[in-house]
C-alpha positions in Angstrom: 43.0 11.8 10.1 39.3 12.4 11.0 36.9 9.6 10.2 34.1 10.4 7.6 30.9 11.1 9.5 27.9 9.3 8.0 24.2 9.6 8.9 21.8 6.6 8.8 18.4 7.3 7.2 15.4 4.9 6.8 11.8 4.3 7.5 10.6 4.7 11.1 7.1 6.1 10.9 4.5 3.3 10.5 6.8 0.7 12.0 7.3 -0.6 15.5 10.6 -0.2 17.4 11.1 -3.9 17.0 10.8 -3.5 13.2 13.0 -0.4 12.6 15.6 -0.5 15.4 17.5 -3.7 14.4 18.0 -2.3 10.9 19.5 1.0 12.1 21.7 -0.7 14.7 22.9 -3.4 12.3 23.7 -0.7 9.7 25.6 1.3 12.4 27.6 -1.8 13.3 28.6 -2.5 9.7 29.5 1.1 8.9 31.6 1.4 12.1 33.4 -1.8 11.0 34.2 0.0 7.7 35.8 2.9 9.6 33.0 5.5 9.6 32.1 7.8 12.4 28.4 6.8 12.5 25.5 9.1 13.4 22.5 7.0 14.2 19.4 9.1 14.9 18.1 6.3 17.2 21.0 7.0 19.6 19.1 10.2 20.5 16.0 8.2 21.2 12.6 8.3 19.4 9.8 9.8 21.5 6.5 8.5 20.2 4.7 11.4 21.7 6.8 14.0 19.9 5.4 15.5 16.7 7.0 14.2 13.4 8.0 17.8 12.5 10.0 18.2 15.8 11.7 14.9 15.4 12.7 15.7 11.8 14.1 19.1 12.9 16.3 17.3 15.5 17.4 14.6 12.9 18.2 17.3 10.3 20.5 19.1 12.7 22.4 15.8 13.0 22.5 15.3 9.3 23.9 18.7 8.3 27.0 18.0 10.5 27.8 14.8 8.4 29.9 14.1 5.3 27.6 11.4 3.9 24.2 9.7 4.3 23.5 6.0 4.3 20.0 5.1 3.0 18.5 1.9 4.3 16.7 -0.1 1.6 13.2 1.0 2.8 14.0 4.8 2.5 11.6 5.3 -0.4 8.7 4.3 1.8 9.4 7.1 4.3 8.6 10.8 3.9 11.3 11.7 6.5 14.0 9.6 4.8 13.1 11.0 1.4 13.4 14.5 2.8 16.7 13.7 4.4 18.0 12.4 1.1 17.0 15.6 -0.7 18.7 17.7 2.0 21.8 15.6 1.7 21.7 16.1 -2.1 21.3 19.9 -1.7 24.2 20.0 0.7 26.4 18.0 -1.6 26.8 15.1 0.9 27.8 11.7 -0.5 24.9 9.3 -0.7 25.4 5.6 0.0 22.7 3.0 -0.3 22.1 -0.3 1.5 20.5 -1.4 -1.8 21.0 0.6 -5.1 17.7 2.4 -6.0 15.7 0.3 -8.4 13.9 1.7 -11.6 14.3 5.3 -10.7 13.4 6.4 -14.2 10.0 4.7 -13.9 9.4 6.1 -10.4 10.3 9.6 -11.5 8.1 9.4 -14.6 5.1 8.3 -12.5 5.8 11.0 -9.9 6.0 13.7 -12.7 3.0 12.5 -14.7 0.7 11.4 -11.9 2.1 13.2 -8.8 2.3 9.8 -7.0 5.5 9.0 -5.1 6.8 5.4 -4.9 5.8 5.1 -1.2 2.1 5.5 -2.3 2.6 2.9 -5.0 3.9 0.5 -2.3 1.2 1.4 0.1 -2.0 -0.7 0.4 -4.2 2.0 -1.1 -7.2 1.0 -3.2 -7.8 4.6 -4.4 -8.2 4.4 -8.2 -5.4 6.7 -9.2 -3.0 4.8 -6.9 -4.0 1.5 -8.4 -3.4 3.0 -11.9 0.1 4.1 -10.9 0.9 0.6 -9.4 -0.3 -1.0 -12.6 1.8 1.3 -14.8 4.8 0.8 -12.6 4.4 -3.0 -12.8 4.0 -2.8 -16.6 7.2 -0.9 -17.2 9.2 -3.0 -14.8 8.0 -6.1 -16.6 9.0 -4.5 -20.0 12.5 -4.1 -18.5 12.6 -7.9 -17.8 12.0 -7.7 -14.1 10.5 -10.8 -12.6 7.0 -10.6 -11.3 8.1 -11.8 -7.8 10.7 -9.0 -7.7 8.1 -6.4 -8.6 5.8 -7.8 -5.9 8.5 -7.7 -3.3 9.5 -4.1 -4.1 5.9 -2.8 -4.1 5.0 -4.8 -1.0 2.2 -6.6 -2.8 1.8 -10.3 -3.4 2.7 -11.8 -6.7 -0.9 -12.7 -7.6 -1.8 -9.0 -7.4 1.0 -8.1 -9.7 0.0 -10.8 -12.1 -3.5 -9.3 -12.1 -2.2 -5.8 -12.8 -0.1 -7.0 -15.7 -3.1 -8.9 -17.2 -5.4 -5.9 -16.8 -3.0 -3.3 -18.3 -3.9 -3.8 -22.0 -7.6 -3.7 -21.3 -7.4 -0.6 -19.2 -5.2 1.1 -21.8 -7.7 0.2 -24.5 -11.0 1.0 -22.8 -10.2 3.4 -20.0 -9.5 6.9 -21.2 -8.3 8.2 -17.9 -5.9 5.3 -17.5 -4.6 5.6 -21.1 -3.9 9.3 -20.6 -1.8 8.6 -17.5 -0.1 5.7 -19.1 0.8 7.8 -22.2 2.2 10.6 -20.0 4.5 8.1 -18.2 5.5 6.5 -21.5 6.3 9.9 -23.0 8.6 10.7 -20.1 10.3 7.3 -20.5 10.6 7.8 -24.3 8.4 4.8 -25.1 6.5 4.4 -28.3 2.9 5.4 -27.6 1.0 2.7 -29.2 -1.5 0.2 -27.7 0.9 -2.2 -25.9 1.0 -5.8 -26.7 0.2 -8.3 -24.0 2.9 -8.7 -21.3 4.0 -12.2 -20.9 3.7 -13.4 -17.3 
């Protein structure tokens, strides 16, 4: 009986080889121990001089020959891994996760309402619209009962920054028309009651 072939996907761009390679190779080791025929894109080598598009074309050729895809926990921070996941979905491949995706409803609502993907929320962008999205994301996670430290870890920001966003949310909602419009669009998509929110307990 043939082994199920599984492709490993995760963030590479923006990281050094020392940061991304161990995660891919450790995932490959664990998946092989589980009986999979593992396709690790790093086995083909990563050429830093090669254009992203060309590297993606090579990786996608590997992916389409597989039965499943394994998403490393940082996949949402990567354009390439996000694209690979969408292709896998389109092809009907089974999708496995190193860590189950967190708060997908909130992420989808912000993407739909504000056109901001989670990788931008987790980036160190000071652009006003991105800060708004980060603030709205933190607010809705907190309403779900997620600990501030967990929000900080997922968004790659320190806990004091998340505390600041949570404290500022009510004021921005009340006095900032642009922010309120975005917050209400997100809340509508999440089927939340669109009233001025009460203070979030830190």
